[in-house]
N, C-alpha and C positions, 0 to 999 in steps of 0.2 A: 494507484497511485501508488509501493511499495506500494504504495499509495503505493494505486495503484495494489500502493499496496497494502493500505492501512485500514484493513477490516477485519479481524480475525473472528469470525463465527466458528463458535465450538458447541457440539452438543454436550461434551463434557462437563461443560460448565454451568448446567442448569442445576437448581438445588432443589432437596426435597425428596422422599423417598417414600413407597407405599405398595399397595398391591392391586391388581384389578386384571383381568384376562385380554384386556382389548388395548394395554399401552404398552409401551417399547421404552427399553431402558437399553444405557450406553455403559463402557465401561467406567465411566466417571459420573455419571447424572443424567440429568434431562431424558425423560421419559417420552410419553407421546408429544411432547412439547419443546421446544428450544428456547436454550438460554443462550443469549450472545455477549460480545463484549461491550454492547449497549443496555445488558440489564440481566436479569437475571428470571428463570421460571422456577416455581416451587409447587407442589402440589401432588396430586393422587397420581398411581399408576407403577406398573411392576418396574424395579429398576436392579440392576446388578451392580455390584462393585461400587456403589456409591450413592444411586439413589434413583429418583425419577421425578420428572417436574410436568406441572399441567398448566403453566400458562408461557407465555413468551414475552419477555423482557427487551425492550427497545429501549432507544436513545432515552433516558429518563421516565422508564417506568418499569415495574417488575410486575410477573405473575405470584399468587398469593395460594398458599396451601398448605396441607399436611401429609405427610406420609412416612411410609417406612421401608426399607430396603433389604434383600438378603442375597447372598452370593451365588444364588442358583435359582431359578423361577420354577414353581411346581408345575406339574405338568399340565399341557394345555394353553400355557402362558407363554408369551412370547419372550423370548429372552435376548438378551446381550447383542449387539453389533462389534465384536473386537475391531480394533481399529479405528470405529466411527466418533471416535471423541470429540476431533476440533477439523473444523473445515478451515483451512489457510487462509490468509490474507490474499485479495485477488493479486494474480501473479505467481503464486505458488501453492500448490495443491496437496491437500492431507488425505486422511481417512474422510470417504464420503458417508453420508447419511443414508441409512436405506429408505428406499420408498416402497414401503410393503405394505401399500394400501391395494385392496383388492376388490373394491366395492365396484366392479364392473368398469365399463367402458370411461366412465366419465371419474375412476377413483384416485388415478395417479395424474402427477404433474403432466402428464402426456394425454391424460384422456381427453375426451372431446369439449368437455368444459373448459378446460386450461391448456389445451395444446397450442393453440394461437399465441396466448399471452407469454407461456413458456419459451416457446421458440424463439419470440421477439426478445425477450429477456436475453436468453442466450447470445442471442445475435449481436445485439447493441454491446453485452459485457465482452463479448469477443475481439469485436471490431477496435472497442476502448483497450483492450489487453493487447492486440495485434500493433495498434500504434505506439504503445508503451514501450514493446519490445522492438519496435523497428525503428524507433527514434534513436536507441543508443548506437546503430550500426549505421543510420544515414548521417549523423551529426558531425560526424569529423569532417565529410565530404562537403557537407553545407556550410559549415562555417568557413571553410578555406575559400570556399567559392565567392563568399561574400566578405572575404578579406574581414573576417570576424574572430581569429581565433582568440583574440583579447578577453572577447565577452564570452568565450565558450562556455563557462559555468551559468553566466546568465540565461542561454538556452534551456537549461534543466530548471535551474532557480525559480524562474520566472512562472514555469508551470504549477511547482510545488507553492509557491507564494501564493499565487493566485487560488490555488485550491485549497489551502489553509481558510483562507474567508469565506470562500463559495460552500465549503462544509457548514461552518456555522450559520451562514444564510440559508441553506437550504433546510436546516434543521427547522429553523425558526419558522419558515415559510412554509414548511410542511405541517407543522403544527397548529397554525393558524387559519391556512386557505387550503389545506390539502396538497397532495405531492404531485398533481398534473402540472400547474404552473411549473414548478420547479424542474419536473422532468422534462419537459418540452422547451423551456427557455434554455435549460442545459444542453440539450441535443442543438439546438440550434448554434449556441454559443461555441460547442465544441467544432461544428462544423465550421464556422465561420473563421475560428482560428486556426483552423488546417489550411483555409484557404488563404488566408493572411500570410504564414508561414511560406506554403509553397510559393507564392507570389511575390515573396518579399526580393526588393533590389539591393536591400543592406543589412546587417546585422542588427541594426535598431528595429527596423518594422518585423523582421524574423521573431524578435524576443517579446515584441508585441502581440504578435500572432500566438506564441506559444503561452503567453498571459493569460490569452481569452480563451486559449483551449483548456488551460487550467481551471479557469473559472467553469467552464461547460463541465468536466469531468468530476467537481468537486459537487454540482448540482446534480447530476446524473446519479453517481455511485449514491447519495444519501437518498435522494426521491425513488430511486429502486427497489431501495429496502423497504420504505413507507408502503409503496405498492404491495409489496408481497405481504406485509402485515395484513393490509386490506382486501387483496384479491384472493388469498389462499387460506383453506381451512385450516387449524391448528395441526391436523395431523400430517398435512402436506410441507410445512414450514422448514422442517429439517431437509428436504429432498429439493426444495428449488432453493436454499442456501447452498446446498450441496452442489447445485448446478452451477452456482455464481463460480466457483474454485474449477469445476472440471472447465468452464468455459475459457480460461487461462492457460491451461494445459498445452493445447495443440498450438496458440499464436505464440508461446513462450519459446517453442522447439523450432518452428517454420517461422516465424516473424524475420529474424535475424536473416537465414537463407533467401528468403523472398524479397526483403529489403535490400539487401546486396545485391542481389539480382537487378532489380528495377534500378538501383542507384548506379550501377557500372554500366547498364545497357540502356536505359532510358532517362537517367538523369534523377538526382535526388530529391527533386520537386515534386516527381510524381507520387513519392512516398508519402507524401501531403495530400496531394491534389485529389489523387485518387478514391481516400476513402469518402468525405463526403457525400457521394453519389451512393457508395455503399449504404449509408445510414438509411438511406430513404425506405430501402425494401423491407427490412425488421419494424421501423415505426409504421409502416402501412399494415405489417401483419398483426401487430398488436392492437392498433388503433382502436378496432370494434370492442377489444375485449376492456381497453380504458375506459373507454366511454361508458359501461356498465358500472365501474365502480361507484359505490356509494359516494353521494357527494356531500362535500364535509361544509358544515354551516361557517362561515367566516366569524373568528374570535371577534369579541367587541374590539380589540386593541389589533387587529390583523390586516391593517392597512398597509400600503409599502413604505410608506414614511414609518410607522410602526414597528416593523418587521427590521428596517435598515437602522432603525436606531436601536433595537433592543441591546441591552447590555452585551452579551456575548457577541454578537456581531460586529460591536463598535471595538471591542477588547480584539477579536479576530483582526479586524480593519488595522487596528493601531500597529500590531506583531508585524502582520505583512508590509506594510507601509515602513516600519523601522528596520525590518530584515534588508528591504531593498536598497533603503538609504547607507546603511551600514555597508551592505557590500559595493555599492557605488564606491563608497570612501575608502575602501580597503583597497581598490583596483586603481585609485588614484592618490596617490600617497604625496599631495601636495596642501599647502597651508589652506587654502581654499576649502578643500574635502572636510576640513576640523567641524565645518558648520553642518553640513549633512550627516557625519558622523555622530556629533551631540544629539541633533534632532531625533536621530534612528535610535540612538541608545534611549535617551529619555522616553520614546513610545515603546520599546521593546520591551525592556525592563519591567516596568509595572504590569504589561500585560500579560507577560507570560508569568509572573507572579500571581495573577488572578486567577488565571487560567488552570494552572497546574494545582495538586495537593501541596498542602503546608509541609516544609522540610523535603521537597524532591532535589532542591539543588545541595544539598548538604549529604544526600543520602540517607536519610533519615530510615530506620529498619522499618522493615514492613512495606505497605503500600507505596510510600513515595519511592521507595528504589526500586519497585517494579516499574514504576512510570517513567523515572529515570532511565533506566538499562532500557526499556524500549524506543527511547529517543537516542540513547548511544549506539545500538545495536542497528538500526535503521539508517541513521545518519551515516555512520561509518560505511555502511555496504553501499548504500547510492551514492555517495561520494566518491568512492574509488572505483565503483562500477561505470561513474560517467566518463572517468578518464581513461578506462581502459581501451576502448575503441581508439581513440585518439591517438594513444601511445603506438599501438599496433600498428597504425596506418602510417602515421608520419616517422616513426623511430625504427621499424623492423620493415617496412615497405609490404605490409601484407594489404588485400583487398579488401574493400569495405565487406564483403561477403563473410570472408575468413575469421575477419576482426569480430565482429558481432556472434559470429558462432561459437567464441571463446566464451561467451558468458552463458551458451543453453546448457552446459552440464550443471551449473550452481542450481538452475531450477529444477531439474529433476532430484539431484540429491536434497534440495529443500522439501519435497514432497517425503522423499525417504526420511528426513530427520525429522518430519511431523510425526511419521508414522512410528517411529522408534519410540519419541516420547509420550505417544499414547498408550503404550502397553501397559497394565495394570500393576505387573511385578515392578515398575520403576517408578509408580508414583511415590514412593517414601523417598527417592532420590531426586526429585524434581529440580531443586534449587542446585544440587551440584551437578546436573545435567546442563542447568542453563550456565554456571559457569564455565564448563566444558565447552558448551556451545560458543561463548564469547572468545575461549582460547583459540578455538580452530579459527573463528572469523579472523581474530588478529592475525594467526599465522598464515592465513592464507592472502589477506591483504600483504603482509611483509614478504610473501614471495613473489608476487607481480612483477616488482621493480627488478628482479633477476635477469629479467627478457631484457633490459636493457644492458647488458653486460654480453660481450662478443663471446660467441661460443656456447651460449645457453640458448636453447631450441625455444622459439616463439611458444611451443605447445606448453612451455611450466605456467603460462597463463591460465589455460583451459583446465590443467591439472589442479592448481591452486584455488580455482573458482569452485570446482567441485567439492572441496574442503570447507571452502567458506559457506556454501550453501546448505551443506549438511548440518554447519554449526547454526545457522540461523533456522534451518527446520526444528532445530532442538529447543531455540530460544523464545520465538515469536509465538507459538503456540499455547507454550508454558505459561508466556507472561499473562495471556488474556484468562485462562485456568486460576492463575494466582491470584490476579486480581479480584475475579467476583469470590475465590474463597477468603480473601482478606477484606471484602466487601460487606457491611450491614446491606440487607436488603433494601431499603430505603436509600442508600447511596449508590447502589448497583451502577444506575444511569449514568450519574454525574462523574464517578469514578470510571467508569468505561470510555467516556466524551474525553477524559483529562488523556488517558493512553492512547486514544487516537491523535489528539492534538499534539502529543509528544511525539509521536511518529513524523506526522508533517513537520512539526516545528525542527527535529533533529535532522529532516532532508533538507530543510531551507538553511539551516545553520552551518551544517557541516559542507554542502555543497558550494554555499558561498564562501566558507572558509577556505574549500580546495581553490577556488577561484581565485581568490586574495592571493594563496602560496603560489600558484601555477605563474601566474603574472609576476609576482614578486622576484620570482627565481629565473625572469627570463622567457619563460613559456609563450607570454604572448606575441614574441618574435618570430614564430614559427611561421616559416616561408608558405605561401599559399601558392603550391606546385606540387607536382604529383610526387607520388610518395618515393618511388624510386630517384627521384632528381634530388630529392629533399635528403635521402640518405647519402648522396653522393655529393651534396654539398655543405654536408657537416650539421644535420639537424642533431646529429647524435649530441652536440654541444648542449642541447636542451634536455639532456636526461636529468639534471637536476633539477627542472622544474617538475616534473612527474615525481622524481623519487621524493622529493619534499611532501608531494599531496601524499603518497601513499603511505611514508613514515608516520606521518600525522594522523592519519586513518588508522593505522594499524595499533598507534598508541592510544585513540579513542576507544579502540575496541577492546585493549588491556584496560583501560580504566573502568570501562563495562562489567569485566571480568571482576573485579575490584567490588563494583555495585551489588555484582550478583550475589557476594559472600555475605549480603547483609539483607537479604530479601525475607528471612523469618523474622516477626515481631521481636 
């Protein structure tokens, strides 16, 4: 979700140090077990450059223990894996944790005991990743075919808004009833949303389909993490978490090419209609393994009404509805639109304040600034990225395939940036790296609208996006590491949830703002005709609409660089 992309798992975030011949350490922490953005692990184990862990922390929980670390492991002990500090958010790969288990054919994540479940999980994540990368390519063609350019941003924000609520729902549902319910419901909703979007006859129905997809995506991604915690032993969790990130690499590279080819030769609808059938195979592969998971005894207050009525679900729902109303009002600047705007603001503002740490919106030093920075970085990137293919198709006459390929370099350099920030020698400069990352992102976004000028090659966009991807790689993984560093053990779970919520809120807010600016500067009037004809008939007159979006997002990224100067308490 960056969502996509919003789930930065890092082995380097685990806390605790210690000794022991059978444990594994990394450059920054978490030995045998895994610390994630949703918690922290502490305990015994051999660690290097920072510690080791013996517990897994997830949403709302921490592993506990004590230990001590050294910079080098004694003879016979397993030492650190350079570069394995963090596993990036879905969509962007960083260093991968090593699966060093050698306990026979059943010992690894691809051993007999876990092979079917592992392959099923990787396949499901890969399909979700492919859809996420393909939709950027197909969206300009779909919006014009449905005469819905004026609602273009809603095609993206509907997904993010719905997934925001679904993530909160999946967490409560999994805690109270187990992960299988939200997992299967999420897969069904995701497939249903694809079918609705692919069969849509107007933009309104297409947006509904994207919203249903978002619900499914939010349910699936959270419940899969819970499945991992219950199905895999602790020694294998770093490796299976690494596979989540690895599952995004190939789709990010080939997704735009495949989606562009399908769009041009078969039609944009097949980008959506073909995926539901593909989901059935991985689901069937992992179903037997899922049936063997320990059954969860329902919590006393574990009914549907109690889950939906939980405080966090209600707050997330209020924020989602409020964001939708505000975006609607922003794109319909009339006096009657003031009512939905007022209602949306009344729902959105209190919910955000309660979901995020105190001081977030005034960039208070330390943890609040880390959370704020995550939302600014993710929102600026996704909002700008959403409009790049549309600009290249309508203003430069590129095919959907070439427009989508302009974004692939950013995925590769994101992985490179994540690797660079994981180097132990750069640890003292982590905050400076995050400032640099935001400056690079702002520079990249500011370079994109140069493609609107005569004489400037369209390839400037691909070059700019490689810069922006590297900046995000420096930034996103570091945010997770800093968050756990600044959190007390008993607060790691709730603070990590706030980080993910800020990511989702940034996507919703700034994609929505981009849509408002795009329409306000006349972008909604782009004609629904072929790219070449659009260019010939004066479509370049809409350059101001694109420039307004990219200029604003560049300023958002610059604001993030200022917030990054306040990361130290």
